[in-house]
C-alpha positions as CSV (number, residue, x, y, z in Angstrom):
1,X,0.0,0.0,0.0
2,X,2.8,2.4,0.9
3,X,4.6,1.7,-2.3
4,X,1.4,2.4,-4.3
5,X,1.0,5.8,-2.7
6,X,4.6,6.7,-3.3
7,X,4.0,6.0,-7.0
8,X,0.9,8.1,-6.9
9,X,2.9,11.0,-5.4
10,X,1.0,11.0,-2.1
11,X,2.4,13.5,0.5
12,X,3.8,12.4,3.8
13,X,0.7,13.4,5.9
14,X,-1.7,11.5,3.6
15,X,0.5,8.4,3.7
16,X,0.6,8.6,7.5
17,X,-3.2,8.8,7.5
18,X,-3.5,5.8,5.1
19,X,-1.3,3.7,7.4
20,X,-3.3,4.8,10.4
21,X,-6.6,3.8,8.7
22,X,-5.2,0.5,7.7
23,X,-4.2,-0.3,11.3
24,X,-7.9,-0.2,12.3
25,X,-9.6,-1.4,9.1
26,X,-7.3,-4.3,8.4
27,X,-8.0,-7.8,9.8
28,X,-6.2,-8.7,13.0
29,X,-5.2,-12.4,13.1
30,X,-2.9,-13.2,16.0
31,X,-1.9,-16.8,15.0
32,X,-3.1,-19.1,12.3
33,X,-2.5,-22.1,14.6
34,X,-5.0,-20.9,17.2
35,X,-7.9,-21.9,14.9
36,X,-9.3,-25.4,15.3
37,X,-10.8,-25.1,11.8
38,X,-7.4,-24.5,10.1
39,X,-7.7,-24.6,6.4
40,X,-10.8,-22.4,5.7
41,X,-10.9,-20.2,2.6
42,X,-10.0,-17.1,4.6
43,X,-6.5,-18.6,5.3
44,X,-4.5,-15.8,7.1
45,X,-6.6,-13.0,5.9
46,X,-3.8,-11.7,3.7
47,X,-5.9,-10.9,0.6
48,X,-8.4,-8.9,2.6
49,X,-5.5,-7.1,4.3
50,X,-4.4,-5.9,0.9
51,X,-7.9,-4.7,0.1
52,X,-8.1,-2.8,3.3
53,X,-4.7,-1.2,2.7
54,X,-5.6,-0.1,-0.9
55,X,-9.0,1.2,0.3
56,X,-7.3,3.1,3.1
57,X,-5.0,4.8,0.7
58,X,-8.0,6.0,-1.4
59,X,-9.8,7.2,1.7
60,X,-6.8,9.1,2.9
61,X,-6.4,10.8,-0.5
62,X,-10.0,12.1,0.0
63,X,-9.2,13.5,3.5
64,X,-10.4,10.5,5.6
65,X,-8.3,10.3,8.8
66,X,-7.1,7.6,11.2
67,X,-5.6,7.5,14.7
68,X,-2.1,8.6,13.8
69,X,-0.6,6.9,16.9
70,X,-2.0,3.5,15.8
71,X,1.5,2.3,14.8
72,X,3.0,3.5,18.0
73,X,0.9,1.2,20.2
74,X,3.0,-1.8,21.2
75,X,0.0,-4.1,21.3
76,X,-0.6,-3.5,17.6
77,X,2.8,-2.9,16.1
78,X,6.5,-3.2,16.8
79,X,8.0,0.1,15.3
80,X,11.7,-1.0,15.8
81,X,11.1,-4.1,13.8
82,X,9.4,-2.3,11.0
83,X,12.1,0.4,10.8
84,X,15.0,-2.1,11.0
85,X,17.1,-1.8,7.8
86,X,14.8,1.0,6.4
87,X,16.4,2.4,3.3
88,X,18.9,-0.5,2.9
89,X,16.8,-2.3,0.3
90,X,13.4,-3.5,-0.8
91,X,11.7,-6.1,1.3
92,X,9.9,-7.5,-1.8
93,X,13.3,-8.9,-2.7
94,X,13.1,-11.1,0.5
95,X,9.9,-12.7,-0.7
96,X,9.9,-16.5,-0.9
97,X,8.5,-18.5,-3.8
98,X,6.6,-21.7,-3.2
99,X,7.2,-24.8,-5.2
100,X,4.1,-26.6,-3.8
101,X,0.5,-25.5,-3.3
102,X,0.8,-26.1,0.5
103,X,1.6,-24.1,3.6
104,X,5.2,-22.8,3.5
105,X,5.8,-24.6,6.7
106,X,5.2,-28.0,5.0
107,X,7.8,-27.6,2.2
108,X,11.0,-28.6,4.1
109,X,9.4,-31.8,5.2
110,X,8.3,-32.7,1.7
111,X,11.7,-31.9,0.2
112,X,13.5,-34.0,2.9
113,X,11.2,-37.0,2.2
114,X,11.7,-36.6,-1.6
115,X,15.5,-36.4,-1.1
116,X,15.5,-39.7,0.9
117,X,13.3,-41.5,-1.5
118,X,15.4,-40.4,-4.5
119,X,18.8,-41.2,-2.9
120,X,17.7,-44.6,-1.6
121,X,15.4,-45.5,-4.5
122,X,12.4,-46.0,-2.2
123,X,8.7,-46.3,-3.1
124,X,5.9,-45.4,-0.8
125,X,5.3,-49.1,-0.1
126,X,8.9,-49.5,1.1
127,X,8.4,-47.0,3.9
128,X,7.0,-48.3,7.2
129,X,7.0,-45.0,9.2
130,X,8.1,-41.4,9.0
131,X,8.9,-39.0,11.8
132,X,9.1,-35.3,11.2
133,X,10.9,-33.0,13.6
134,X,10.1,-29.4,13.0
135,X,9.5,-26.0,14.6
136,X,6.6,-25.3,16.9
137,X,4.3,-23.6,14.4
138,X,4.6,-26.4,11.8
139,X,4.0,-29.0,14.4
140,X,0.9,-27.1,15.4
141,X,-0.7,-27.2,12.0
142,X,-3.9,-29.3,11.7
143,X,-1.8,-32.2,10.3
144,X,-4.9,-34.2,9.5
145,X,-4.5,-37.7,8.1
146,X,-7.6,-37.4,5.9
147,X,-8.4,-33.6,5.4
148,X,-11.9,-32.7,4.4
149,X,-11.0,-30.1,1.7
150,X,-8.1,-28.8,-0.2
151,X,-7.4,-25.9,2.2
152,X,-7.2,-28.3,5.1
153,X,-4.9,-30.6,3.1
154,X,-2.5,-27.7,2.4
155,X,-2.0,-27.4,6.2
156,X,-1.3,-31.1,6.8
157,X,2.3,-32.3,6.8
158,X,1.2,-36.0,6.9
159,X,-1.2,-35.8,4.0
160,X,1.2,-33.7,1.8
161,X,3.9,-36.3,2.5
162,X,1.4,-39.1,1.6
163,X,0.6,-37.5,-1.7
164,X,4.2,-36.8,-2.6
165,X,5.4,-40.3,-1.6
166,X,2.7,-42.1,-3.6
167,X,2.4,-39.8,-6.7
168,X,5.6,-37.8,-6.6
169,X,5.8,-34.1,-5.5
170,X,4.1,-33.1,-8.8
171,X,0.9,-34.0,-7.0
172,X,1.4,-30.8,-5.0
173,X,2.0,-28.5,-8.1
174,X,-0.9,-27.9,-7.6
175,X,-2.9,-30.2,-5.4
176,X,-6.3,-31.0,-7.0
177,X,-9.7,-32.0,-5.7
178,X,-9.2,-35.6,-7.0
179,X,-6.3,-36.0,-4.6
180,X,-8.6,-35.7,-1.6
181,X,-9.5,-38.8,0.4
182,X,-7.0,-40.8,-1.5
183,X,-6.7,-44.2,0.3
184,X,-3.0,-44.7,-0.6
185,X,-2.1,-41.2,0.6
186,X,-4.2,-41.7,3.8
187,X,-2.5,-45.0,4.5
188,X,0.9,-43.3,4.2
189,X,-0.1,-40.3,6.3
190,X,-1.4,-42.5,9.0
191,X,2.2,-43.6,9.6
192,X,3.6,-40.1,9.8
193,X,4.4,-38.6,13.2
194,X,5.0,-34.9,13.5
195,X,6.7,-33.5,16.6
196,X,8.2,-30.2,17.7
197,X,11.9,-30.1,18.0
198,X,12.9,-27.6,20.7
199,X,16.2,-27.0,18.9
200,X,14.4,-25.7,15.9
201,X,12.0,-23.3,17.7
202,X,14.2,-20.3,17.4
203,X,14.8,-20.9,13.7
204,X,11.3,-19.5,12.8
205,X,10.5,-17.2,11.1
206,X,13.9,-16.7,9.6
207,X,13.9,-20.2,8.3
208,X,11.3,-23.0,8.2
209,X,13.3,-26.2,8.8
210,X,12.3,-29.8,9.1
211,X,14.2,-33.0,9.8
212,X,12.7,-36.2,8.4
213,X,13.4,-39.8,9.6
214,X,12.3,-42.7,7.4
215,X,12.2,-46.3,8.5
216,X,11.9,-49.3,6.2
217,X,12.0,-52.9,7.1
218,X,15.8,-53.0,6.8
219,X,17.1,-49.5,7.4
220,X,16.6,-46.0,8.6
221,X,17.4,-42.8,6.8
222,X,17.5,-39.1,7.8
223,X,17.5,-35.8,5.9
224,X,17.4,-32.2,7.1
225,X,16.2,-29.2,5.1
226,X,16.9,-25.8,6.6
227,X,15.8,-23.6,3.7
228,X,13.4,-25.1,1.2
229,X,13.3,-24.3,-2.5
230,X,12.3,-20.7,-3.1
231,X,14.0,-19.1,0.0
232,X,15.5,-15.7,-0.9
233,X,18.9,-16.9,0.4
234,X,18.7,-20.2,-1.4
235,X,19.9,-21.4,-4.8
236,X,16.5,-20.9,-6.6
237,X,17.1,-18.8,-9.7
238,X,15.2,-17.1,-12.5
239,X,15.2,-20.3,-14.6
240,X,13.6,-22.2,-11.8
241,X,10.8,-19.7,-11.5
242,X,10.2,-19.8,-15.2
243,X,10.0,-23.6,-15.1
244,X,7.5,-23.3,-12.3
245,X,5.4,-20.8,-14.3
246,X,5.3,-23.2,-17.2
247,X,4.4,-26.1,-14.9
248,X,1.3,-24.2,-13.7
249,X,0.4,-22.3,-16.9
250,X,0.9,-24.8,-19.7
251,X,-2.2,-26.8,-18.9
252,X,-4.3,-23.7,-18.6
253,X,-3.1,-21.5,-21.5
254,X,-1.2,-22.3,-24.7
255,X,2.6,-22.6,-24.4
256,X,2.9,-19.8,-26.9
257,X,0.9,-17.5,-24.7
258,X,2.8,-18.6,-21.6
259,X,6.1,-17.8,-23.4
260,X,4.7,-14.4,-24.5
261,X,3.8,-13.5,-20.9
262,X,7.4,-14.4,-19.8
263,X,8.8,-12.3,-22.6
264,X,6.5,-9.3,-21.7
265,X,7.8,-9.5,-18.1
266,X,11.4,-9.6,-19.2
267,X,10.8,-6.4,-21.2
268,X,8.7,-4.4,-18.7
269,X,11.4,-1.8,-18.4
270,X,11.5,-1.1,-22.1
271,X,7.9,-1.8,-23.2
272,X,5.9,-0.8,-20.1
273,X,3.1,-2.8,-18.6
274,X,0.5,-2.6,-21.5
275,X,1.8,-5.7,-23.5
276,X,1.7,-7.8,-20.3
277,X,-1.8,-6.6,-19.2
278,X,-3.1,-7.5,-22.7
279,X,-1.9,-11.0,-22.4
280,X,-3.3,-11.4,-18.9
281,X,-6.8,-10.0,-19.4
282,X,-7.5,-11.6,-22.8
283,X,-10.0,-14.4,-22.6
284,X,-8.6,-17.9,-22.3
285,X,-7.7,-19.2,-25.8
286,X,-9.4,-22.2,-27.3
287,X,-6.4,-24.5,-27.0
288,X,-6.1,-24.0,-23.3
289,X,-9.9,-24.6,-22.8
290,X,-9.5,-27.9,-24.6
291,X,-6.6,-28.8,-22.4
292,X,-8.6,-28.1,-19.3
293,X,-11.6,-30.1,-20.5
294,X,-9.4,-33.0,-21.4
295,X,-7.7,-32.9,-18.0
296,X,-11.0,-33.0,-16.2
297,X,-12.8,-35.5,-18.4
């Protein structure tokens, strides 16, 4: 929101009022893991928070005011944390990218399991049990063995591991309705134990690590992932992100259109945003519609 107003040339006073309005109009969710219905459509209220921020900016531009000390109240905000490193760089460059359509806290465990299975040439049927040691917040997810809907499945380490073990991690890119209530994934998830490792508690939120132990009838294996794919300090590069885009886009739009979108992004500085917006807002082409119909029968 603040970035938008800077681009619009909003003065300092109006920007302060916009932030103050957002502090009161925005959702206030203390902790995702406090909900016993984890996995609802509202998730962490992030989308609605963005709406509240953008609306607050428009209101402030029209003279609407907020309580200007809102961000000085410790119960609401930690000013020192927000101001740390101010002017040293752009926080958007610290954004992580997800490989899987699941909670970020699940990813390290999935990667660790996939690593063990690949290195030891294991199938899901070879594995008798799995123990996941992780930080407190991840251990406090719903972690249901048979989640009732996709949103719930995205917050279940055992079920995500079950899908990945049985079908490969492509089952999570993205997870689909027909992956719910899968008896093979449920059977695997039923043998997954998720516990909090006190040694990993302080790692969060800087990192989201998990250690996975796999037992077979003849051996035991271990893998630790501190920073999953997509971490800003990890090895994920632009080519990886383009590959991910193609994975998600090529079954929904034509490959030519997907490639054109990538090209438009690469040339934003020279050509501006109009070519990209044209590609994004045009109706879905016939080829992609046929692909979706074929995929869903």
